[in-house]
N, C-alpha and C positions, 0 to 999 in steps of 0.2 A: 391428462395429456392430450388429447384433440383441441383443447381450448387453449393450453399454453402455447401449440405447434401453430395455430391459428395465429394467435398474439407475435409472435416470432415473425414469423411469415410476413405480416403486415406489418413490424414494423422496420425488417429489410425492406422491402417494396417502396414505402415511403420514404426510407433513407435512399436509397437509388433514384428514387424520382426528384430527391432533391441535389443530387451530383453528386453525393458521398461514393467513395471507392469502397466495397467492403471486402473483407476477409476472414475466413473461420481460422481460429487458433488451434491448432490440434485437431485438424480433420482427419487424421489418420487414426483418432481415438476408438478403440471398441472394434478395431480390425480382428479377422478372424486369427486365428491359431499359426498360422504356416507353417513350415515345415520344420525338419528333425536338426538341420544344420544352424552356423552360427548366423545371427540377423544377419550381419554384414554381408556372406557371403551366398545364403541360402536365397535361390530363385524363390520359391513359392513364400518365403519372408516375405520378400520383397514385391511380389507379385499379391499378396493380402492388402499389405500398406496401402499401394497405388489403387487397389479395387475400393479400400474403405473411403479414401480421399473421393474417388470416383461418385461413389454412394451420394456422397455429403454434395459434392459439385451439381447434380442432378435433381437431389431433391430441392435444392435452392439456387435454380437458374438465375437469379439476379447478384448471387456472390461473385467478385471477380477473381476471388481465388482463394489461399490458405498461406498459413506462418505455421511452416514445422519447425518444431524443438529439439532440434537431434535429429542422427545420431552423432554421439562424437566418442573418441576414446579418452581416457582416462590422465588425470592431470595433478593429483594427488599423490604424496606419499605416505601418508598419515595410515597407520595400519586401520582396516575395517572400513574406512571412508566407502562413500558410493561411488565416487571416481578412481579408485585407488588404480596407478598405474601401473602395478605391477598383478593386477588381479585380471586383465581384459585382454589374455592373450590364449584362450584353452587350444586344446587338440584338433578341434572342430573348425580350426582356420589354416591348418598343414594343407591342405589339397589348395587354398584358396594362396598361400605363400608360395608355394607351386609355381601355381599360373602365372605369377606375378613375378617369377624368378629371384626369389629369395629362398636361403635355406633354412627352414622354419627350425631345425634342431639349434643352428650355430645364433639364431635371433634370440631365443629363449635362453642360450646360454651367456648370452650379452646381457640380457636382461637382468640377469641373474646378478652377474658381474659387478652392475651398474647399482645393483642394490647391496649388495656386498660393500663394496665401495664408498656408500654412503654410512654405511655402519663404523668406518674406518677413518674418518678423516680427522688429521692432525691440522692443529693451527700455523704450523711453518709450512705445512704444503699448501695451504689455502693461502695464505700470506703471501706465498712465490708464485703462485698460477693461476687465483682468481680472479684477479684484476686485471690480466693479461689478454682481455678479447676473447673472441672465439678460440683460437689457438691454444690459448693459456689453462681454457675450461676442460678442451680436448684435453690437454695434458695432466689435468688435477684428475681426470677420469682415464687414466695409464692410456692414453692414445688408440684405442681399442675399435679398431674398421669396424669392427662387427655390430659396437654401439651405436656407430653410426649408421649403420646399414637398419639397425631394428628403429629407429627413428624415419628412416626413409620407408621403412616398410609401413610403417602407420600410416605415413602421407598417403602412401599408393594405395593402401588397404583403403581407407575412407574416402580417398576421392572416387576412386571405381567405385564404389558404393553413388555416391551421388552422381554422376555417369551415368552407371544402370538405371538411377531412378529418374533421373531427366529423362531419359530416353522413354520410359512406360509411362512418363508424364503426359510427355510430347504426345503420345499415342492416344488419347482421352479426344473422344468426341468434339468436345469444345474446347477454343485453347484458356488455358488459365493462370493466371499467373501465381507463382510459389514462392514466399520467401524462406530462405532458410541462415541458421543463427549459428555462430558459435559463440568463445567466449573473448576476451581480449586477445588481440594481436598477438602480445606478449608469451602467451600460452599456447598460439598455435602448434610452435614446432614440438610440445610436448603430445597434443590431446590429436594429433594427425588432419587438423585442417588446415586447407590452404584458400584463403579467402579471394583470393585474385581468380583460380579455378573455379570458386563458387560463385562468383559475381558472372564470369562468362557463361554460366548454363542460367541461372536462377533470376527472376524478375529484381530481385533484391537481395541483400545481406543484412541481418541483424545481429552483430557482434554484441556481445552485454557490457553498458557501462555501469557496470555493479561494482563498487568501490565497500560498501560496508564491512564490517568488522562480524565475525560470528557466521550462523548461519551457512549456506553452502551458495557457490559462485560468484561470491564477493571477493574483490582482488585483495582488501586487508586479512579478509578470513583468510583465504590461502596461505598468504604471506606468515601467518601469525600460524597457521597448521604448520609449515615446512619448518620455523623457527623452533617451535616447542618438537618436533619429531625429531630434527637433526640433532637437538641438543640433549634428549633422552636419550637417542642412539651411540652417541658421543660425547661423554662425560668432560672430558677436556674441552669440547670447544664451550663458549659463554655465546652469547646473542649474538654479538657483533661479527663473528668468526662465520655463523650458521649465516647472518643476512648475505656476507660475502658470498656464500655460496647458492645464495637463491640470485643474487644479481649475477652472476656467471651464468647460472641455468636460462632464466629469463630473457638476459641480456638488457636489463633495466636498471637504474641508476636512482636509489631513495638515498640520499643523504642524511636524512632527517630521522632514517628510522637504523638506530644503533641497537635497539633492544625491543622487547615483545611490549614492553611497557610503551613506546609511542607510538603503537598503532592506535592506544588508548586514548590519545589526544588529538583527533581527528585530523584534518589537512592542512598543512602551512600551505604560506603564497607557491613554495615552490612546486608543490603539486599541479598548480594548475599547468604547467609544465610539461609534466608526465600523461595528464588528459588532454592535451594538446598534441603532444606525441603520437598518441594512441591514436588520437582521432585522425591525423594526418594517415597513419599507417591505413588505416580502414578506407579512408577515401582514396588513397594509392591504389586499393586492389579493384576498385569499380569504376565504370565507365564515367560516372558522373555523381554529384553527389546525390542528385535523384534515386539512385540504387542503393543508396546508404541509409539505412533506418535503425540503428541502434536500439534496443532495449534500455530501460533505464528503471532504476526502482530504488527508491530510499527509505520505504515503511518496512514493518516487520513480516507483510506476509507479499508472497508466497513462501519466502526464502529463510523466515527465520534471521535476517540478520539484526544488528545493531541499527537503531532507525538513525538516518542522516538529516541533520536538523537544517530549515529552510535554508538556512544563509549559507551551508555547502554545498545544498542542491542548486542554489543559485549560481555558486562561484563555479561550480564543475560543468555545469550547463552553458555557462555563457564561455568557459573557457574552448568546450568544446566548437560553440556559435563560431567564435574568434577564430578557431583555425578552420573552418568551413562547413560545417555539419550544418546540415538545412532542417533536419526534421529528426525525430525521434518517437519511439513507442514506447510510452510508460504504463508498467507492469503492476498491476494491484488487484488481488483477489478481494478485496474487501472495497472500503469508503473511501477516497481521497481525503486526506486529513484537511481542513481549512490551509494551514500553511502550504502545503504544496500542490493545491490547486490557485492558491497567489503566485505561487513561483510560476508554473506552467502558464496562468493566462500571461502573465506580465511578459514573458517571452515567445508566446505563441498566440496571443489575437487581443483582445480588448481585455485589460487588467482588472482583475476582481478583488476585493477588500472583504473582510470580516463582516458581515450586517447587509453586503449589497446584495441585490437582489441576481439569480442566477444559479446559485448553486450553494447548498450548507450541509454540510455531512450529515446525516440523519440518525447519527447516533455519537456517544461519546466517547468511545472507544474505535478509533479508526484503524489502528494499525491491528486489530485483533480479530481473528474470524469468529466467527456465530459460536461454532462448534466449542473454542475455546473458554466460552462464556458458560456453558452450562455444568 
């Protein structure tokens, strides 16, 4: 272990000497247990997280800062999903809700009514209201004022946490640049993120330009799970009506998706405009394009989604670039494939092609982790 630490220190030092900015991914990993309260409300838990970040920053003084992954609230409705929106409001948030001027019991009741309504949707109700904008979507869910309060509480809770975390990080002995992320802007009303509020406090924001099907955190994967879940809960609904509910909830327009099978067919030309729209939303939240560094991923690891082809990756990154995006952070827990590096280098530096010196995947299975091969 001492040898590996010395090797890492040398590598970071050389990178710094060459003018690179250096950021640690998840510098909070390995933090202490914290307190007994909810992670978003418990001060001891927050102190433990910040203390771990401080440990890392002090151990590696050549590092500029870190990239935090979360926290966020749920955005999925599929039973048992790791980000289930109906399973992220335990009683340990009661006192916090009161301090933020919300009625906790009313919020829980509204959440449960929302859940029940999603189980009793009829095609006629959807045809009547789902396409009528914000007010139509509210009418589809019975114009429930406490439901609106539930969504407002989710934002208030999460942004209160990010504000307290920012204040604690600002008290560290040396200034560090911290980036924070979210999913695509279209999901933020559900998961409590406010990109503008986050961009005002943190050095940069990292929304996830993840579009793959299946796995987790991918746009197509979430859409597919919503369609599957809504049609299972409501036997009278076909995929088309379930998709109308999805569009009403997320404020998106995906006319090429009329059934879940359409998600298997990849990304038509019209998808480029959706990418551009989401990119413009990210950029609108931040002071400048330099403050927006979205995550990008096309391979199998670490989110286990269906691989996106090189052509699709190039298309959607080009659409984001044309909308004003200047940088991104590519996420891969294994080795870049030849095609991924060919696309990235074409957009961000000296173009590379197979056989050219400079990079070659060291194995034949770039999309799968080593642990899965044993």
